[in-house]
C-alpha positions as CSV (number, residue, x, y, z in Angstrom):
1,X,15.3,-2.3,37.2
2,X,12.7,-0.8,34.9
3,X,9.8,-3.3,34.3
4,X,10.0,-2.9,30.5
5,X,13.6,-4.0,30.6
6,X,13.4,-6.9,32.9
7,X,14.0,-10.4,31.5
8,X,11.2,-13.0,30.9
9,X,11.1,-16.7,30.5
10,X,8.9,-17.3,27.5
11,X,8.6,-21.0,28.2
12,X,12.1,-22.4,27.2
13,X,13.1,-19.1,25.6
14,X,14.6,-16.3,27.7
15,X,14.1,-12.8,26.4
16,X,16.2,-10.0,27.8
17,X,13.4,-7.5,27.9
18,X,9.6,-7.3,27.5
19,X,9.7,-5.3,24.0
20,X,8.6,-7.3,21.0
21,X,8.8,-6.1,17.4
22,X,5.3,-7.2,16.2
23,X,4.9,-9.0,12.9
24,X,4.5,-6.5,10.1
25,X,3.6,-7.5,6.5
26,X,6.0,-5.9,4.0
27,X,4.3,-7.1,0.9
28,X,7.7,-7.3,-0.8
29,X,8.2,-11.1,-1.4
30,X,8.6,-12.9,-4.7
31,X,6.2,-15.9,-4.8
32,X,6.6,-16.1,-1.0
33,X,10.4,-15.6,-1.1
34,X,12.0,-13.0,1.1
35,X,13.8,-10.2,-0.8
36,X,16.5,-7.6,-0.2
37,X,13.8,-5.4,1.3
38,X,13.3,-8.1,4.0
39,X,17.1,-8.2,4.5
40,X,17.5,-4.5,5.4
41,X,14.2,-4.6,7.3
42,X,15.1,-7.4,9.6
43,X,18.7,-6.4,10.0
44,X,17.8,-3.0,11.4
45,X,15.1,-4.4,13.6
46,X,17.6,-7.0,14.7
47,X,19.9,-4.2,16.2
48,X,16.9,-2.3,17.7
49,X,17.3,-3.7,21.1
50,X,14.0,-5.4,21.2
51,X,14.2,-8.7,23.1
52,X,12.2,-10.5,20.4
53,X,11.7,-9.7,16.8
54,X,8.8,-11.4,15.0
55,X,8.8,-12.0,11.3
56,X,5.7,-10.9,9.4
57,X,2.6,-13.1,8.8
58,X,4.0,-15.8,6.6
59,X,1.7,-17.9,4.5
60,X,1.7,-21.7,5.1
61,X,0.5,-22.4,1.5
62,X,0.6,-20.3,-1.7
63,X,-3.2,-19.6,-1.6
64,X,-2.8,-18.6,2.1
65,X,-1.1,-15.4,1.3
66,X,-2.8,-12.1,1.5
67,X,-1.3,-10.7,-1.7
68,X,1.3,-11.7,-4.4
69,X,3.9,-9.8,-2.3
70,X,3.3,-11.7,1.0
71,X,6.0,-13.9,2.6
72,X,5.5,-17.7,2.5
73,X,7.1,-20.8,4.1
74,X,5.6,-23.4,1.7
75,X,8.5,-24.3,-0.5
76,X,12.2,-25.0,-0.5
77,X,12.8,-21.8,-2.4
78,X,10.9,-19.8,0.4
79,X,13.0,-21.6,3.1
80,X,16.3,-20.8,1.3
81,X,15.4,-17.1,0.8
82,X,14.4,-16.7,4.5
83,X,17.5,-18.5,5.7
84,X,19.7,-15.9,4.0
85,X,17.7,-13.1,5.6
86,X,17.5,-14.6,9.1
87,X,21.3,-15.4,9.0
88,X,22.1,-11.8,8.1
89,X,19.7,-10.4,10.9
90,X,21.4,-12.7,13.4
91,X,24.9,-11.7,12.3
92,X,24.3,-8.0,13.3
93,X,21.9,-8.5,16.3
94,X,23.1,-8.9,19.9
95,X,23.5,-12.5,20.8
96,X,20.7,-12.2,23.3
97,X,18.1,-11.1,20.6
98,X,15.5,-13.8,19.8
99,X,13.7,-14.2,16.5
100,X,10.3,-15.6,15.9
101,X,8.0,-16.1,12.9
102,X,4.2,-15.8,12.7
103,X,2.7,-18.5,10.4
104,X,-0.7,-17.8,8.9
105,X,-3.4,-18.4,6.3
106,X,-5.3,-15.5,4.9
107,X,-8.4,-17.5,4.0
108,X,-11.1,-15.3,2.4
109,X,-8.9,-12.2,2.9
110,X,-6.4,-13.5,0.4
111,X,-6.0,-12.7,-3.3
112,X,-5.9,-9.0,-2.6
113,X,-3.9,-6.1,-4.2
114,X,-0.9,-4.6,-2.3
115,X,-2.0,-1.9,0.2
116,X,-0.5,0.8,-1.8
117,X,-2.5,-0.3,-4.8
118,X,-5.7,-0.1,-2.8
119,X,-5.9,-3.4,-1.0
120,X,-9.1,-4.5,-2.8
121,X,-9.6,-8.0,-4.2
122,X,-7.5,-8.8,-7.3
123,X,-9.4,-8.2,-10.6
124,X,-9.4,-10.4,-13.6
125,X,-6.0,-10.1,-15.3
126,X,-4.2,-9.6,-12.0
127,X,-3.7,-13.3,-11.4
128,X,-6.3,-13.8,-8.7
129,X,-6.8,-17.1,-7.0
130,X,-9.7,-18.9,-5.4
131,X,-9.9,-18.1,-1.8
132,X,-11.1,-20.4,1.0
133,X,-13.0,-20.0,4.1
134,X,-15.2,-22.0,6.6
135,X,-18.3,-20.8,4.8
136,X,-19.0,-19.2,1.5
137,X,-19.3,-15.7,2.9
138,X,-17.2,-13.0,1.2
139,X,-15.0,-10.5,3.1
140,X,-17.3,-7.7,1.8
141,X,-20.0,-7.1,-0.7
142,X,-17.5,-6.3,-3.5
143,X,-15.3,-9.3,-2.7
144,X,-15.7,-12.7,-4.5
145,X,-17.2,-15.6,-2.6
146,X,-14.7,-17.9,-1.0
147,X,-14.8,-21.7,-1.4
148,X,-16.0,-23.5,1.8
149,X,-13.2,-25.8,2.8
150,X,-14.3,-29.5,2.7
151,X,-12.9,-32.2,5.0
152,X,-9.9,-33.1,3.0
153,X,-8.9,-29.5,2.4
154,X,-9.2,-28.8,6.2
155,X,-6.8,-31.7,6.8
156,X,-4.4,-30.4,4.3
157,X,-4.6,-26.9,6.0
158,X,-3.6,-28.5,9.4
159,X,-0.8,-30.4,7.7
160,X,0.4,-27.1,6.0
161,X,0.7,-25.3,9.3
162,X,2.7,-28.3,10.7
163,X,5.0,-28.3,7.6
164,X,5.6,-24.6,7.9
165,X,6.5,-25.0,11.5
166,X,8.9,-27.8,10.6
167,X,10.6,-25.4,8.2
168,X,10.8,-22.8,11.0
169,X,12.6,-25.4,13.1
170,X,15.2,-26.0,10.3
171,X,15.7,-22.2,10.0
172,X,16.6,-21.9,13.7
173,X,13.7,-19.6,14.9
174,X,13.3,-19.4,18.6
175,X,9.5,-18.8,18.5
176,X,6.6,-19.8,16.2
177,X,3.4,-17.9,16.5
178,X,0.1,-18.9,15.1
179,X,-2.0,-16.2,13.6
180,X,-5.6,-16.6,14.8
181,X,-6.6,-13.0,14.6
182,X,-7.2,-10.1,12.1
183,X,-9.9,-11.7,10.1
184,X,-7.6,-14.5,8.6
185,X,-8.6,-18.1,8.2
186,X,-8.2,-19.4,11.8
187,X,-10.1,-16.3,13.1
188,X,-12.7,-17.0,10.4
189,X,-13.3,-20.4,11.8
190,X,-13.6,-19.1,15.4
191,X,-16.1,-16.2,14.7
192,X,-19.9,-16.9,14.2
193,X,-19.8,-14.0,11.8
194,X,-17.9,-16.0,9.2
195,X,-18.4,-19.6,10.3
196,X,-21.9,-20.8,9.6
197,X,-21.1,-24.5,9.4
198,X,-23.1,-27.2,11.1
199,X,-20.5,-30.0,11.2
200,X,-17.6,-30.8,13.5
201,X,-15.9,-27.5,12.5
202,X,-18.8,-25.2,13.4
203,X,-22.3,-24.7,14.9
204,X,-21.3,-24.2,18.6
205,X,-18.4,-22.1,20.2
206,X,-16.6,-25.3,21.0
207,X,-16.8,-26.7,17.4
208,X,-15.8,-23.3,15.9
209,X,-12.6,-23.6,18.0
210,X,-11.9,-27.1,16.8
211,X,-9.7,-26.2,13.8
212,X,-7.7,-23.6,16.0
213,X,-7.0,-26.4,18.5
214,X,-6.0,-29.0,16.0
215,X,-3.7,-26.6,14.2
216,X,-2.1,-25.7,17.6
217,X,-1.7,-29.4,18.5
218,X,-0.1,-30.2,15.1
219,X,2.3,-27.3,15.4
220,X,3.2,-28.0,19.1
221,X,4.0,-31.6,18.0
222,X,6.3,-30.3,15.2
223,X,8.4,-28.1,17.6
224,X,11.3,-29.3,19.7
225,X,11.4,-28.5,23.3
226,X,13.8,-25.5,23.1
227,X,11.3,-23.5,20.9
228,X,8.4,-21.4,22.2
229,X,5.0,-21.4,20.7
230,X,2.3,-18.8,21.0
231,X,-0.6,-17.3,19.2
232,X,-2.0,-14.0,18.2
233,X,-5.7,-14.2,19.2
234,X,-8.8,-12.1,18.8
235,X,-9.9,-10.1,21.9
236,X,-13.1,-9.0,20.3
237,X,-14.7,-8.6,16.9
238,X,-16.1,-5.2,18.0
239,X,-19.6,-5.9,16.6
240,X,-22.6,-7.5,18.1
241,X,-23.0,-11.3,17.7
242,X,-19.2,-11.5,17.1
243,X,-16.5,-12.7,19.3
244,X,-16.0,-11.2,22.8
245,X,-13.3,-11.0,25.3
246,X,-14.8,-14.1,27.0
247,X,-14.1,-16.0,23.6
248,X,-10.5,-15.0,23.8
249,X,-10.3,-16.4,27.4
250,X,-11.8,-19.6,26.2
251,X,-9.3,-19.9,23.4
252,X,-6.4,-19.0,25.6
253,X,-7.2,-21.8,28.0
254,X,-7.2,-24.3,25.3
255,X,-3.8,-23.1,24.0
256,X,-2.4,-23.2,27.4
257,X,-3.5,-26.8,27.9
258,X,-2.0,-27.7,24.5
259,X,1.4,-26.2,25.6
260,X,1.4,-22.7,24.2
261,X,3.6,-20.4,26.1
262,X,1.9,-17.1,25.4
263,X,-0.9,-15.3,23.6
264,X,-0.8,-11.9,22.0
265,X,-4.2,-10.3,22.2
266,X,-5.3,-8.2,19.3
267,X,-8.8,-7.4,17.9
268,X,-10.9,-6.6,14.9
269,X,-10.1,-7.3,11.3
270,X,-13.0,-9.6,10.5
271,X,-16.0,-7.3,10.1
272,X,-14.6,-4.4,8.0
273,X,-17.4,-2.0,9.1
274,X,-16.7,-2.5,12.8
275,X,-16.4,0.7,14.9
276,X,-13.3,0.3,16.8
277,X,-12.7,2.8,19.6
278,X,-9.0,3.4,18.8
279,X,-7.1,5.3,21.5
280,X,-3.8,4.8,23.4
281,X,-3.7,1.2,24.8
282,X,-7.2,0.5,23.6
283,X,-6.6,-3.3,23.5
284,X,-4.7,-3.6,26.8
285,X,-7.8,-4.4,28.9
286,X,-8.5,-7.3,26.5
287,X,-5.1,-8.6,27.2
288,X,-5.4,-8.0,30.9
289,X,-8.6,-10.1,31.2
290,X,-7.0,-13.0,29.3
291,X,-4.0,-12.9,31.6
292,X,-6.0,-12.5,34.8
293,X,-8.4,-15.3,34.0
294,X,-6.1,-17.9,32.4
295,X,-2.6,-17.2,33.8
296,X,-0.9,-17.7,30.5
297,X,1.9,-15.2,29.6
298,X,0.1,-12.3,27.7
299,X,1.3,-9.8,25.2
300,X,-0.4,-6.4,24.8
301,X,-0.3,-4.6,21.4
302,X,-2.0,-1.6,19.8
303,X,-1.4,2.1,20.3
304,X,1.4,1.7,22.7
305,X,3.9,4.3,21.9
306,X,5.4,6.0,24.9
307,X,8.1,4.3,27.1
308,X,6.4,5.1,30.4
309,X,3.0,3.9,29.0
310,X,4.7,0.6,28.1
311,X,6.6,0.2,31.4
312,X,3.3,0.9,33.3
313,X,1.5,-1.9,31.5
314,X,4.1,-4.3,32.6
315,X,4.3,-2.8,36.2
316,X,0.5,-3.1,36.8
317,X,0.4,-6.7,35.6
318,X,-1.9,-6.0,32.6
319,X,0.5,-7.8,30.3
320,X,3.9,-9.6,30.3
321,X,5.2,-8.2,27.1
322,X,4.6,-5.2,24.8
323,X,4.5,-5.6,21.0
324,X,4.8,-2.6,18.7
325,X,4.7,-2.4,15.0
326,X,4.4,1.1,13.3
327,X,6.3,2.7,16.2
328,X,9.3,0.7,14.9
329,X,8.8,1.6,11.3
330,X,8.9,5.3,12.5
331,X,11.8,4.8,14.9
332,X,13.8,1.5,14.6
333,X,15.8,2.5,17.7
334,X,12.8,2.9,19.9
335,X,14.2,0.7,22.7
336,X,17.3,2.8,22.8
337,X,15.4,6.0,23.5
338,X,13.0,4.2,25.9
339,X,16.0,3.0,27.9
340,X,17.4,6.5,28.1
341,X,14.0,7.8,29.3
342,X,13.4,5.1,31.9
343,X,17.2,5.1,32.8
344,X,17.7,1.4,32.0
345,X,20.5,-0.4,30.4
346,X,20.4,-1.8,26.9
347,X,22.8,-3.5,24.6
348,X,23.9,-1.7,21.5
349,X,26.1,-2.8,18.7
350,X,29.7,-1.7,19.6
351,X,29.8,0.2,16.3
352,X,26.9,2.4,17.5
353,X,28.0,2.6,21.1
354,X,29.2,6.2,20.9
355,X,25.5,7.2,20.5
356,X,24.7,6.0,24.1
357,X,23.7,8.7,26.6
358,X,26.9,8.3,28.6
359,X,28.9,9.3,25.6
360,X,26.5,11.5,23.6
361,X,24.2,14.0,25.5
362,X,22.0,14.3,22.4
363,X,20.7,10.7,23.2
364,X,18.6,12.2,25.9
365,X,16.7,14.2,23.3
366,X,14.8,11.0,22.5
367,X,12.6,11.1,19.3
368,X,9.1,10.6,20.8
369,X,7.1,8.9,18.1
370,X,3.6,10.3,17.7
371,X,2.2,7.6,15.4
372,X,-0.3,4.8,15.6
373,X,1.5,1.7,16.7
């Protein structure tokens, strides 16, 4: 059996293959509520053949969104809207397909314009909001100064993550993932570049991890035993004096002790001027080190596009799962083509079965995505 298409026990959750649709912000929600765009988006990803489909970074509170268009899970209206979308996606997906949600707080990177409107901080008249962070350090020189969270606000943030996780349980998700990377609030607390506090939430590497650990503990406590919990973590900040791969190992060890079932190792996103050496599989060594030194199930992500490339990462033991994002936007049937190339079996909806290689020779002319994943 091809390594990429072998099953995996993600804690209590069995996934039929190692392919994961990574969380991808769609910036198409209405006050955090999923829209018809999310309906078509998740329905087509549900039939993609990926073993696990992760819903985009979802704000645990209104000010925790990145933009006005970001998904949220902080209100009953948010929950109802997402229930509709998830039910539709499950109705068309193979019964073995698992669905997860990534819960997040943007911190100082919030109150931003939609990417196709430039992505800068919202200006006066665009309904901006006061952002928060561990320290009053702006995202960039032309961004507003965030408000440093005080003790009561930190406790409310922890509670907001737990509340969002409880909503995810009611919605019937299989996996809940904590976003601790890409320059968002939990990453901001971990990194010395953005956390200059000298209290129990900062000042030493252990104290900078304190909020991440408490959030993970509160979410783990909110989840029943049949659900998996994981986290997207930072492999490196890609700048001197920032987080390194060793910091990722330290965080992964804490998460494993708490009961997390996996980590997804990404990088960057905090220091906007960081020089990131982007190339195929550039983050795989970060994931490999975390896996090797902690033993926790590890997911690799970033510029993984080719089926044989993905299969080799699993075969060599550098990671246990492969997550892809933009490759799925370009080709939502990526797993079908990968299975044809690797000569593996994959479940397709019966309505589309006649496109399988055994019935249609054109399937072997797989579309080979040449995009940044």
